[in-house]
C-alpha positions in Angstrom: 136.5 107.8 98.6 134.9 104.5 99.4 138.0 103.3 101.3 137.9 106.2 103.7 134.2 105.6 104.4 134.8 101.9 105.2 137.7 102.6 107.5 135.8 105.4 109.3 132.8 103.1 109.8 134.9 100.2 111.2 137.0 102.4 113.5 134.1 104.5 114.9 132.1 101.4 115.8 133.2 98.0 116.9 136.2 97.0 114.7 135.0 93.4 114.6 131.7 94.5 113.1 131.7 95.8 109.6 128.8 98.2 109.0 129.4 99.0 105.4 127.3 96.1 103.9 124.3 97.4 106.0 124.6 101.0 104.7 123.6 100.2 101.1 120.3 98.4 101.7 119.3 101.0 104.3 119.9 103.8 101.9 118.1 102.0 99.1 115.1 101.3 101.4 115.0 104.9 102.5 115.0 106.1 98.9 112.2 103.7 98.1 110.1 104.9 101.1 110.6 108.5 100.0 109.7 107.8 96.4 106.6 105.8 97.4 105.5 108.5 99.8 105.8 111.1 97.0 103.9 108.9 94.6 101.1 108.4 97.2 100.8 112.1 97.7 100.8 112.8 94.0 98.1 110.2 93.4 96.0 111.6 96.2 96.3 115.1 94.6 95.2 113.7 91.3 92.1 111.9 92.7 91.2 115.0 94.8 91.4 117.1 91.7 89.3 114.6 89.8 86.5 114.7 92.4 86.1 118.4 92.1 
């Protein structure tokens, strides 16, 4: 499955430029941003409930 993804990425874009090493850090950073945003919203809810 990974082989088809790498060939598709290299053929769709510039063949001299390999995009696959860039995909993993970007997906990890996106997941981190989503988790942090969820944590922030959860903590805000907790503090708002505590104030009431």
